[in-house]
C-alpha positions in Angstrom: 69.0 101.0 91.9 72.5 101.9 90.8 74.7 99.3 89.0 78.3 99.9 90.2 81.3 98.2 88.6 84.8 98.5 89.9 87.5 97.5 87.4 91.0 96.5 88.6 94.0 94.8 87.1 97.7 94.9 86.5 99.0 97.9 84.6 99.0 97.4 80.8 96.0 95.0 80.8 93.8 97.5 79.1 91.4 98.1 82.0 91.0 101.8 81.3 90.1 101.0 77.7 87.7 98.4 79.0 86.1 100.9 81.5 85.6 103.4 78.6 84.1 100.6 76.4 81.7 99.8 79.2 80.6 103.4 79.5 80.0 103.5 75.7 78.0 100.2 75.9 76.0 101.5 78.9 75.1 104.6 76.8 73.4 102.2 74.4 71.1 100.9 77.1 68.3 102.5 79.2 70.8 102.4 82.2 71.5 106.1 82.3 72.8 108.5 83.4 76.3 107.1 84.0 79.1 108.2 86.2 82.6 107.3 85.2 85.1 107.5 88.1 88.8 107.6 87.2 90.5 106.2 90.3 93.8 105.3 88.6 96.6 107.8 89.4 97.6 107.8 85.7 94.2 109.4 85.0 93.7 108.4 81.4 90.0 107.6 81.4 89.0 111.1 80.4 91.1 110.8 77.2 89.6 107.5 76.4 86.1 109.0 76.8 87.0 112.1 74.8 86.4 114.6 77.6 88.6 116.9 79.7 88.8 115.9 83.3 87.9 118.3 86.0 89.8 119.0 89.2 91.0 115.8 90.8 89.4 114.9 94.1 92.9 114.4 95.5 93.5 118.2 95.2 90.2 118.8 97.1 91.4 116.3 99.7 94.8 118.0 100.0 93.3 121.5 100.3 90.7 120.4 102.9 93.3 118.7 105.1 95.2 121.9 105.8 94.3 124.9 107.9 94.6 127.1 104.8 91.9 124.9 103.2 89.3 125.3 105.9 85.9 126.5 104.6 84.9 130.1 104.8 83.1 131.3 107.9 79.5 130.2 108.1 80.0 127.2 105.8 80.6 123.7 107.2 83.5 121.7 105.9 81.1 118.9 104.7 79.2 121.4 102.6 82.4 122.9 101.2 83.7 119.5 100.2 80.4 118.6 98.6 80.4 121.9 96.6 84.0 121.3 95.4 83.1 117.8 94.2 80.1 119.0 92.3 82.3 121.6 90.5 84.9 118.8 89.8 82.4 116.7 87.8 82.9 116.9 84.0 79.5 116.7 82.3 79.3 114.9 78.9 76.5 113.6 76.7 75.0 110.6 78.6 77.7 110.4 81.2 79.7 112.4 83.7 83.3 112.0 84.8 85.0 112.5 88.1 88.8 112.0 88.6 90.2 110.8 91.9 93.9 111.7 91.3 97.1 110.9 93.1 97.5 108.8 96.2 97.5 110.4 99.7 100.5 112.2 101.2 101.8 112.0 104.8 99.0 114.0 106.4 96.0 112.5 108.3 93.1 112.3 105.9 90.6 110.2 108.0 88.1 113.0 108.5 88.4 114.4 104.9 88.1 110.9 103.5 84.9 110.4 105.4 83.6 113.6 103.9 84.7 112.5 100.4 83.0 109.2 100.8 79.7 110.7 101.9 79.8 113.2 99.1 80.7 110.5 96.5 77.9 108.3 97.9 75.5 111.1 97.5 76.8 112.0 94.1 76.6 108.4 92.9 73.0 108.1 94.0 72.1 110.4 91.1 73.2 107.9 88.5 71.9 104.6 87.3 75.4 103.2 86.6 78.8 103.8 88.1 82.0 102.6 86.3 85.1 102.9 88.5 88.6 102.4 86.8 90.8 101.4 89.8 94.5 100.8 90.1 96.0 97.4 90.7 96.5 98.0 94.4 92.8 99.2 94.7 94.0 102.1 96.9 90.7 104.0 96.8 88.7 100.9 97.7 91.1 100.0 100.5 90.9 103.5 101.9 87.1 103.3 101.6 86.9 106.6 99.7 84.4 105.2 97.2 81.0 103.4 97.2 80.5 99.8 97.9 80.4 98.0 94.6 78.0 95.5 93.0 80.7 93.9 90.8 84.5 93.8 91.2 85.8 93.1 87.7 89.4 91.8 87.6 91.0 92.2 84.2 94.0 90.2 83.0 95.9 89.4 79.8 96.7 85.7 79.0 100.1 85.9 80.8 101.3 84.4 84.1 102.2 87.8 85.8 98.8 89.1 84.8 97.0 86.1 86.2 99.0 86.3 89.5 98.0 90.0 89.8 94.3 89.0 89.4 94.8 86.3 92.1 96.2 89.0 94.4 93.4 91.4 93.6 90.7 88.8 94.3 92.4 87.8 97.6 92.8 91.5 98.7 89.1 92.1 97.9 88.0 89.9 100.7 89.9 92.0 103.2 88.6 95.4 102.1 86.2 97.4 104.2 83.8 97.5 101.3 80.8 95.5 100.4 81.4 93.7 97.1 78.3 92.0 95.6 80.2 89.6 93.4 83.6 89.1 91.8 84.2 88.5 88.1 87.3 87.9 85.9 87.8 88.8 82.3 90.6 88.1 79.8 91.3 91.2 77.7 93.2 91.5 74.4 93.0 87.8 73.8 95.0 87.1 70.6 93.7 84.6 68.0 95.0 81.1 68.7 95.5 81.6 72.4 95.3 78.5 74.6 91.7 79.1 75.7 91.3 75.7 77.4 94.3 76.3 79.7 93.1 79.8 80.5 89.7 78.4 81.4 91.3 75.8 83.7 93.4 78.4 85.5 90.5 80.9 85.9 88.2 78.2 87.2 90.4 78.0 90.3 89.9 81.7 91.2 86.4 81.4 92.6 85.1 84.3 90.5 82.5 84.5 87.7 84.2 83.9 84.4 83.2 86.5 81.8 83.5 86.2 78.0 86.9 87.2 76.6 87.6 90.5 74.9 89.7 89.9 71.8 92.6 91.9 70.6 91.2 94.5 68.3 93.2 96.6 65.7 90.7 99.3 65.8 91.0 99.8 69.5 94.8 99.7 69.3 94.8 102.3 66.6 92.4 104.6 68.4 94.6 104.4 71.5 97.8 105.2 69.5 96.1 108.2 67.9 94.6 109.5 71.2 91.0 109.0 70.0 88.1 108.2 72.2 86.2 104.9 72.2 83.3 106.7 70.6 85.2 106.9 67.4 85.2 103.1 67.1 83.1 101.3 64.5 79.9 99.9 66.2 80.7 96.3 65.3 84.4 96.3 66.1 85.2 93.0 67.8 86.1 94.4 71.2 83.0 96.5 71.4 80.8 93.5 70.5 82.5 91.5 73.2 82.0 94.2 75.8 78.3 94.4 75.0 78.1 90.7 75.8 80.1 91.2 79.0 77.7 94.0 80.1 74.7 91.7 79.5 76.3 89.1 81.7 77.0 91.6 84.5 73.3 92.7 84.4 72.1 89.1 85.1 71.4 88.0 88.6 74.3 86.5 90.5 75.0 82.9 89.3 77.2 80.2 90.7 80.7 81.4 91.2 83.1 80.2 88.5 80.5 79.7 85.8 81.4 80.8 82.3 79.2 83.7 81.4 
């Protein structure tokens, strides 16, 4: 059974770094192989994981939605899209990466998106874990171009705009044509001395599982500034230790919403 985690949050909250840290932590467990899906148009997950992304699925979608992009004679369009997606996967040690790419243009993509969804569903079935780095508007989830997810993980910083973004994400999630097993919220880059009690009070009102905070970590900040992957981080760096705890909480059976994990 695949463990699928979709991460969303306001830009700048560090959700892509968190997604990469989750992939690293999953590599330390028997839950393998792992599929990392970069569904943020900024497409930085590959850099954080230290791998070169393959062809974005958005390019496959664009090509397949035009007459010029029709498959060769004798090959069905579904098979053609499936083959293109397989070629777009970047293989790495213990995990693979697929990049969604830019949002849709003005064409009609209903049929192509259906093919993409089926191909992604089939692809994801080959993995024990899927980590999806989404954008704040959750475009790919709202378009139903990705799998249903076990856990929607909303990421925020300890600021009012970030918390409001998480509130919107959680509200939108109930309207999506996607099955979401449970919703969780996490405070990332929490600085020492932050008003934890007030944050707890605010998050208790969101109706989502409260996960352990991930602290601000100089090692993570330095690696990001130097363009280094999360695999260069020391094994006991604070953010990595915290994400291991988060992963353990996500693996536990669903508990009462709002509980502190």
